[in-house]
C-alpha positions as CSV (number, residue, x, y, z in Angstrom):
1,X,48.8,21.0,-4.0
2,X,51.8,23.1,-5.1
3,X,52.9,20.6,-7.6
4,X,49.4,20.2,-9.0
5,X,49.2,24.0,-9.5
6,X,52.5,24.0,-11.3
7,X,51.3,21.2,-13.6
8,X,48.1,23.0,-14.3
9,X,49.9,26.2,-15.1
10,X,52.3,24.3,-17.4
11,X,49.3,22.8,-19.2
12,X,47.9,26.3,-19.6
13,X,51.1,27.6,-21.1
14,X,51.4,24.6,-23.4
15,X,47.8,25.0,-24.6
16,X,48.4,28.6,-25.4
17,X,51.6,27.9,-27.3
18,X,50.1,25.1,-29.3
19,X,47.0,27.0,-30.2
20,X,48.7,30.2,-31.2
21,X,51.4,28.3,-33.1
22,X,48.8,26.5,-35.1
23,X,47.0,29.7,-35.9
24,X,50.3,31.5,-36.9
25,X,51.2,28.7,-39.3
26,X,47.7,28.6,-40.8
27,X,47.6,32.3,-41.4
28,X,51.1,32.4,-42.9
29,X,50.6,29.5,-45.2
30,X,47.4,30.6,-46.8
31,X,47.7,31.2,-50.6
32,X,48.4,34.9,-51.1
33,X,48.5,35.7,-47.4
34,X,51.6,37.9,-47.9
35,X,50.0,40.2,-50.5
36,X,46.2,40.0,-49.8
37,X,46.3,42.9,-47.4
38,X,48.3,45.2,-49.8
39,X,46.8,47.9,-51.9
40,X,46.0,46.7,-55.5
41,X,48.6,49.0,-57.0
42,X,51.3,47.7,-54.7
43,X,50.3,44.0,-55.1
44,X,50.4,44.3,-58.9
45,X,53.9,45.8,-58.9
46,X,56.6,43.2,-58.2
47,X,59.1,45.7,-56.9
48,X,56.6,47.4,-54.6
49,X,55.3,44.0,-53.5
50,X,58.8,42.8,-52.6
51,X,59.5,46.1,-50.7
52,X,56.3,45.6,-48.7
53,X,57.2,42.0,-47.9
54,X,60.6,43.1,-46.7
55,X,59.2,45.9,-44.6
56,X,56.9,43.4,-42.9
57,X,59.6,40.7,-42.6
58,X,57.7,38.3,-44.8
59,X,60.7,37.6,-46.9
60,X,62.4,35.9,-44.0
61,X,62.1,32.1,-43.3
62,X,58.9,31.1,-41.6
63,X,60.8,29.9,-38.5
64,X,62.4,33.3,-38.1
65,X,59.1,35.0,-38.4
66,X,57.6,32.7,-35.8
67,X,60.4,33.3,-33.3
68,X,60.1,37.1,-33.9
69,X,56.4,36.8,-33.2
70,X,57.0,34.9,-30.0
71,X,59.6,37.3,-28.8
72,X,57.2,40.2,-29.5
73,X,54.5,38.5,-27.5
74,X,56.8,38.0,-24.6
75,X,57.5,41.8,-24.7
76,X,53.8,42.6,-25.0
77,X,54.1,43.5,-28.6
78,X,51.1,42.2,-30.6
79,X,52.4,43.4,-34.0
80,X,51.4,46.2,-36.4
81,X,48.3,46.4,-38.6
82,X,48.8,45.8,-42.3
83,X,46.0,48.2,-43.1
84,X,47.1,51.4,-41.4
85,X,50.3,50.6,-39.6
86,X,48.8,51.2,-36.2
87,X,49.7,48.9,-33.3
88,X,47.4,45.8,-33.2
89,X,47.3,46.2,-29.4
90,X,45.4,49.5,-29.8
91,X,42.6,47.8,-31.7
92,X,42.5,44.9,-29.2
93,X,42.5,47.4,-26.3
94,X,39.5,49.2,-27.8
95,X,37.5,46.0,-28.5
96,X,38.2,43.9,-25.5
97,X,36.4,46.0,-22.9
98,X,33.2,45.8,-25.1
99,X,33.3,42.0,-25.2
100,X,34.0,41.9,-21.4
101,X,31.0,44.1,-20.8
102,X,28.8,42.0,-23.1
103,X,30.0,38.8,-21.4
104,X,29.3,40.1,-17.9
105,X,25.8,41.2,-18.9
106,X,25.1,37.9,-20.5
107,X,26.4,36.0,-17.5
108,X,24.3,38.0,-15.1
109,X,21.2,37.5,-17.2
110,X,21.8,33.8,-17.7
111,X,23.6,32.5,-14.6
112,X,21.3,33.7,-11.8
113,X,18.0,32.6,-13.3
114,X,19.6,29.3,-14.4
115,X,20.9,28.6,-10.9
116,X,17.5,29.5,-9.4
117,X,15.6,27.4,-12.0
118,X,17.9,24.4,-11.4
119,X,17.3,24.5,-7.6
120,X,13.5,24.8,-8.1
121,X,13.5,21.9,-10.5
122,X,15.5,19.7,-8.3
123,X,13.3,20.4,-5.3
124,X,10.2,19.6,-7.3
125,X,11.5,16.7,-9.4
126,X,9.0,14.9,-11.6
127,X,6.4,17.6,-10.8
128,X,4.8,20.0,-13.3
129,X,7.2,22.8,-12.3
130,X,10.2,20.5,-12.9
131,X,8.8,19.5,-16.3
132,X,8.3,23.1,-17.3
133,X,11.8,24.1,-16.3
134,X,13.3,21.1,-18.1
135,X,11.5,21.9,-21.3
136,X,12.4,25.5,-21.1
137,X,16.1,24.7,-20.5
138,X,16.1,22.2,-23.4
139,X,14.7,24.8,-25.8
140,X,17.1,27.4,-24.5
141,X,20.1,25.1,-25.2
142,X,18.8,24.0,-28.6
143,X,18.1,27.5,-30.1
144,X,21.0,28.6,-32.3
145,X,22.3,31.9,-31.1
146,X,22.8,33.2,-34.6
147,X,19.1,32.5,-35.5
148,X,17.8,34.1,-32.3
149,X,20.0,37.1,-32.9
150,X,18.6,37.7,-36.4
151,X,15.1,37.1,-35.1
152,X,15.4,39.7,-32.4
153,X,17.2,42.1,-34.7
154,X,14.2,42.0,-37.1
155,X,11.4,41.8,-34.6
156,X,12.7,44.3,-32.0
157,X,14.2,46.5,-34.7
158,X,10.9,47.0,-36.3
159,X,9.0,47.9,-33.1
160,X,11.7,49.5,-30.9
161,X,14.6,50.6,-33.0
162,X,16.1,52.5,-30.1
163,X,17.0,49.2,-28.5
164,X,19.3,48.3,-31.3
165,X,23.0,49.1,-31.1
166,X,23.8,52.0,-33.3
167,X,26.8,51.5,-35.7
168,X,29.7,53.6,-34.6
169,X,27.6,54.9,-31.7
170,X,28.8,52.6,-28.9
171,X,29.2,54.6,-25.7
172,X,31.6,53.5,-23.0
173,X,30.1,52.4,-19.7
174,X,32.1,55.0,-17.8
175,X,30.6,57.8,-19.9
176,X,26.9,56.7,-20.0
177,X,26.1,53.4,-18.2
178,X,22.4,53.6,-19.4
179,X,23.4,53.9,-23.0
180,X,25.9,51.1,-22.8
181,X,23.4,48.7,-21.2
182,X,20.8,49.6,-23.8
183,X,23.1,49.0,-26.7
184,X,24.2,45.6,-25.3
185,X,20.9,44.4,-23.9
186,X,19.7,42.4,-27.0
187,X,23.0,40.7,-27.7
188,X,23.3,39.9,-24.0
189,X,19.9,38.3,-24.0
190,X,20.8,36.2,-27.0
191,X,23.9,34.9,-25.2
192,X,22.1,34.5,-21.9
193,X,19.5,32.2,-23.3
194,X,21.9,29.3,-23.9
195,X,23.7,30.1,-20.6
196,X,20.4,29.8,-18.8
197,X,19.7,26.4,-20.3
198,X,23.1,24.9,-19.6
199,X,23.3,26.1,-16.0
200,X,19.7,25.1,-15.2
201,X,20.1,21.6,-16.4
202,X,23.5,21.1,-14.8
203,X,22.3,22.5,-11.4
204,X,19.2,20.3,-11.5
205,X,21.2,17.2,-12.2
206,X,23.8,17.9,-9.6
207,X,21.2,18.7,-6.9
208,X,19.1,15.7,-7.6
209,X,22.1,13.4,-7.1
210,X,23.1,15.2,-3.9
211,X,19.6,15.2,-2.5
212,X,19.5,11.4,-2.9
213,X,22.8,11.0,-1.1
214,X,23.7,9.8,2.4
215,X,24.7,13.3,3.6
216,X,21.2,14.7,3.0
217,X,19.6,11.6,4.6
218,X,21.8,12.0,7.6
219,X,21.0,15.8,7.8
220,X,17.3,15.1,7.7
221,X,17.7,12.4,10.4
222,X,19.4,15.0,12.6
223,X,16.3,17.2,12.4
224,X,17.4,19.8,9.9
225,X,14.7,21.6,8.1
226,X,14.5,21.4,4.3
227,X,15.8,24.9,4.0
228,X,18.8,24.0,6.2
229,X,19.4,20.8,4.3
230,X,19.3,22.7,1.0
231,X,21.6,25.6,2.0
232,X,24.0,23.8,4.4
233,X,24.4,20.4,2.7
234,X,22.9,20.0,-0.7
235,X,24.1,23.3,-2.3
236,X,27.6,22.9,-0.8
237,X,27.9,19.4,-2.1
238,X,26.6,20.4,-5.6
239,X,28.9,23.4,-5.7
240,X,31.8,21.7,-7.6
241,X,29.7,20.8,-10.6
242,X,28.2,24.3,-10.6
243,X,31.6,26.0,-10.3
244,X,32.9,23.9,-13.3
245,X,29.9,24.7,-15.5
246,X,29.7,28.3,-14.5
247,X,33.4,28.9,-15.2
248,X,33.3,27.2,-18.6
249,X,30.1,29.2,-19.5
250,X,31.6,32.5,-18.5
251,X,34.8,31.7,-20.4
252,X,32.7,30.8,-23.5
253,X,30.7,34.1,-23.2
254,X,33.9,36.2,-23.0
255,X,35.6,34.4,-25.9
256,X,32.8,33.1,-28.1
257,X,30.7,36.1,-29.1
258,X,31.8,36.3,-32.7
259,X,28.5,35.7,-34.4
260,X,26.4,37.6,-32.1
261,X,28.7,40.7,-32.1
262,X,28.6,40.7,-35.9
263,X,24.9,40.4,-36.1
264,X,24.3,43.4,-33.8
265,X,27.5,45.3,-35.0
266,X,28.9,45.3,-31.5
267,X,32.5,46.6,-31.7
268,X,34.1,43.8,-29.6
269,X,36.7,41.2,-30.2
270,X,34.4,39.0,-32.2
271,X,33.7,41.7,-34.7
272,X,37.4,42.7,-34.7
273,X,38.3,39.1,-35.6
274,X,35.9,38.9,-38.5
275,X,36.7,42.4,-39.9
276,X,40.4,41.8,-39.7
277,X,40.1,38.5,-41.5
278,X,37.9,40.0,-44.2
279,X,40.4,42.8,-45.0
280,X,43.4,40.3,-44.6
281,X,44.8,42.2,-41.7
282,X,46.4,39.1,-40.2
283,X,48.5,40.8,-37.5
284,X,45.3,42.3,-35.9
285,X,43.5,39.0,-36.3
286,X,46.4,37.2,-34.6
287,X,46.4,39.7,-31.8
288,X,42.7,39.4,-31.2
289,X,42.9,35.6,-31.3
290,X,45.8,35.7,-28.9
291,X,43.9,37.7,-26.3
292,X,40.8,35.6,-26.8
293,X,42.7,32.3,-26.3
294,X,44.6,33.5,-23.3
295,X,41.4,34.8,-21.7
296,X,39.5,31.5,-22.3
297,X,42.3,29.2,-21.2
298,X,43.1,31.5,-18.2
299,X,39.5,31.3,-17.0
300,X,39.6,27.5,-17.3
301,X,42.7,27.5,-15.1
302,X,40.9,29.7,-12.6
303,X,38.0,27.2,-12.6
304,X,40.4,24.3,-11.9
305,X,41.9,26.2,-8.9
306,X,38.4,27.2,-7.6
307,X,37.3,23.6,-7.9
308,X,40.3,22.5,-5.9
309,X,39.4,24.9,-3.2
310,X,35.7,24.0,-3.2
311,X,35.7,20.3,-3.6
312,X,37.6,18.3,-0.9
313,X,37.9,15.3,-3.3
314,X,39.7,17.5,-5.8
315,X,42.1,18.7,-3.0
316,X,42.8,15.1,-2.1
317,X,43.6,14.4,-5.8
318,X,45.8,17.4,-5.9
319,X,47.6,16.4,-2.7
320,X,48.3,12.9,-4.2
321,X,49.7,14.5,-7.3
322,X,52.0,16.5,-5.0
323,X,53.3,13.3,-3.4
324,X,51.0,13.5,-0.4
325,X,51.8,17.0,0.8
326,X,49.2,19.8,1.0
């Protein structure tokens, strides 16, 4: 098990390094990437442009720039904004809690109903209730989040404008929980729709397979009630699939809110990424992408560890990878 954890942690580090290295090279090889963020008067003056490039270290070889960037990351230094000279970490620290709050709200609205719907559908398989849930989940998965966000923005905005997030008026949860929930409710609903569909379908499929297995047949033969069979046997056996999907969905919610945040003008990491790219502030964009990638891959690592703890078969696989020791 120990060796398996080391291997998974090494894979996490390698994924982060490869992803961020690719993004660094892409940003630094774009045409005009070294002058796009400068003021027009500075960019038009060769001497001023050269001075700005020296100040930012852009006149150095790309390998040296990359190594400086890596050393800065290891020290916790995410760089300095090209726009105003402020630390990029400050912008990320302001935006990240907003995205986390939005992700938690969306997960709460999507996971619990999705799990309940999946259980109900599996217990009433091939009945009208199962068909309704399957159709609802299919529609939920198929609806593009961007289209749904625009639709809600127009329809709800015309009828109840108070429910829309106010630009520049986001209130921290610690200051006014009600105002925070209100401003994030619509984007959370948009994100929760797809989450509900994925979780409901996965839970249904996993439970149907488990309910047809030998463990459930044996439990019923031993005289367990259907409630006991469901709670003590079926849900426990279906937990690994649910843990995997729930973890990936939550990671996606925390890291993949770019379009929805921009539609509703939510000042999270997604909007920070788009705004920093649009104004060619690549250090801030790189910082936001770094935090997003680490959060997404880190949650995937947590899912793998949780799966090893929940699923005995996964523990056996981990023990074999460790040479037979646990």
